[in-house]
N, C-alpha and C positions, 0 to 999 in steps of 0.2 A: 504495500500500499504506500509505503514511503517513496518508493521509486515512481510511482505514477503521480504522487503530490509533489515530487520535485525536491524533497527535502534530503534524499540520500540517492543522486543519479548514480546509474551502474558506472563502474570504473572503466569497464573494457567490454564496449558494445560490438567490437568486432570478433570476438571470441566465438568460434561455433559451438552451438548447442550439443553437449554430449549425447542426448537422446537422439537428435537428427543424425549424427555421425553414426551412432549405432544402428539405426534403422537403415541408413545408407549402405552400411557394411553388410547387413543381413540380406538385404535386396541383391547386392553385388553377389554375394556367396551364393544365393538361389539361382541367379542368372548363371553363374559360372557352372553350377551343377547340372543345370539343364542344358548348357552348351556342350559340357563334357558327355552327358547321356546322347545328345544328339549326334555329337562327332563319333562316338562308339557305333551307334547305329548305322550312320551313314558308312563307315568302314566296313561294317559286317555286310551291309546291303551291296557296297561294291564287290566284296569278295564273291558274294552269291552271284551277282551278275556277271562276274568274270567266270566263275565255273560254269554256269549256263552258256555262256558264249563260247567257252572251250567245248562243251558238249556238242554244240550245234555246228561243229565244223563238218561240213559236207563237201562230198567231191564234186567237181564242175560235171554238169550234165553229159558232156562229152566223154568223161572217164568211167561213167556207170556202165555196169554189165547189162545185157540184155535183160537178164533176170530182175535186175534192180529197176530198169526203166519199165518193164511190165508190171511190177508191183507199184511203181509211182504212178503209172497211168490209171491202175486199178483204184488207188488211193484218191487221185483226182476226180475220177468219174463218181465215187461214192461221195466225195465232197460236193460235187456238183449236184448230185442228186439230194443231199441233204438241204443244200442252198435252195433248191428248186421247191423243196416241201415246205421249209420255213416260209418262203416268200408266198407260196400258195394259202398257207395258213394266215399270214398277214394280211394278204389281199382280201380273203374271206371276212376278216374282221376289219376292213375298211381302212387299213394302213396305206398311205399314199407314197410311193417311192419317187425320189426327186430324180434319179437316174434310171434309164432303160436296162442297161446292162452294166457290168462291172467295168468292161472296156470304154464305156461312155461316161465314167465317173467324173471326167473333167469336162464334159461338155453336157450340162444340165438340160433336161428337156425344157422347150419352150413352147408353152401353150398360148396361142394368141387367137383373138377373135378377129376373123377376117371380115373388112368392111369393103366398099367399093373401092376405097383408096388403097386397100393393101391388096387387091386383086392382080395388080402388075407384078408384085414381088413372087407370086406363085406359092405353093403350098408350103415350101420350107421356110418361107418368113425372111429370105435373105436374097441379096442381088449378086451372090458370088458367081 
């Protein structure tokens, strides 16, 4: 109360408050612990990724045997059938696909309304 009334002004107003310093140190310690846990997790994920990458080493297609090529062809056909099955289910449920085929993923479908001014462009919608 004396300090606020001006009878005994504080001698050193620039001295940091020890409670504030303790709180800052506690926050810094907690942040450092979190950072250490994240760095350990990152290293673990990097090692896991490297192990996965090493296990994915495949021969170039030119070096595969006839047997391996036939197996790959069967696997691709099975994957294609599964894709077609999933697509047909999604179409039945009203899902709209922005692309016609996987190969056209870089060329989205363009649905345009044709008016009399668009008739000179033809059905493709372009003048190429």
